[in-house]
C-alpha positions as a printed Julia matrix, in Angstrom:
95×3 Matrix{Float64}:
 15.95  179.07    7.09
 18.64  178.97    4.15
 19.44  182.54    2.48
 19.41  180.59   -0.96
 15.94  179.04   -0.48
 14.3   182.51    0.28
 15.97  183.68   -3.12
 14.11  181.13   -4.6
 10.83  181.38   -3.03
 11.31  185.37   -3.64
 11.76  184.87   -7.33
  8.91  182.62   -7.76
  6.7   185.06   -5.66
  8.02  187.82   -8.26
  6.86  186.13  -11.13
  3.35  185.38   -9.51
  3.88  181.46   -8.04
  2.99  181.58   -4.41
  5.11  179.17   -2.93
  6.17  179.04    0.55
  8.58  176.97    2.96
  5.63  174.9     4.18
  4.18  174.29    0.62
  3.61  170.82   -0.68
  6.81  168.77   -1.48
  5.76  168.32   -5.03
  5.34  171.99   -5.45
  8.79  172.4    -4.38
 10.13  169.85   -6.52
  8.14  171.18   -9.58
  9.6   174.53   -9.04
 13.0   173.33   -8.92
 12.55  171.54  -11.97
 11.01  174.55  -13.67
 14.26  176.49  -12.7
 16.68  173.75  -14.05
 14.82  173.76  -17.27
 15.05  177.7   -17.49
 18.97  177.16  -17.0
 19.28  174.52  -19.66
 17.32  176.78  -22.09
 19.92  179.98  -21.21
 22.86  177.26  -21.53
 21.6   175.88  -25.04
 21.0   179.48  -26.53
 24.42  180.41  -25.18
 26.2   177.23  -27.2
 23.96  178.47  -30.61
 25.49  181.66  -29.88
 28.89  180.19  -29.96
 28.25  178.1   -32.56
 27.08  180.85  -34.78
 29.89  183.31  -33.98
 32.19  180.35  -35.09
 30.7   179.91  -38.32
 30.37  183.82  -39.0
 34.35  184.33  -37.66
 35.54  181.67  -40.0
 34.08  183.02  -43.15
 35.83  186.28  -44.53
 32.29  187.42  -46.53
 30.14  187.1   -43.62
 32.71  189.1   -41.62
 32.94  191.74  -44.27
 28.97  192.03  -44.56
 28.75  192.62  -40.47
 31.54  194.89  -40.59
 29.4   198.12  -41.47
 27.16  197.14  -38.16
 29.1   198.21  -35.09
 27.15  196.28  -32.27
 27.01  192.99  -34.26
 30.59  193.22  -34.78
 31.47  193.93  -31.27
 29.33  190.76  -30.42
 31.02  188.65  -32.59
 34.2   189.78  -31.25
 33.27  189.06  -27.84
 32.26  185.5   -28.61
 35.51  184.95  -30.77
 37.43  185.79  -27.68
 35.83  183.19  -25.49
 38.09  180.26  -25.41
 36.85  176.66  -26.41
 37.19  175.56  -22.64
 34.43  177.76  -21.92
 32.26  176.3   -24.78
 32.95  172.76  -23.63
 31.87  173.54  -20.0
 28.88  175.21  -21.39
 27.9   171.83  -23.13
 28.96  169.96  -20.28
 26.75  171.95  -18.07
 23.85  171.73  -20.63
 24.11  167.76  -20.91
């Protein structure tokens, strides 16, 4: 059996959905769609974070307000340094 497939089955068994390689194809299809939906949700959240950080970094007033919060400032600086190519790839992946 493929190693990726066993990781897939172990992941679902870990969250409480007991599936095996000999499960009905409809159940395997439903679990695959579920995993795809989770990946799209993560991608959507990342896109929203990109947009929020771009908005904050463009406005000096907001940047001054978060300057006293070092964790938030570190987060904004990390996403500000991300190139637009990564943002475009994330949008393409989401669509």
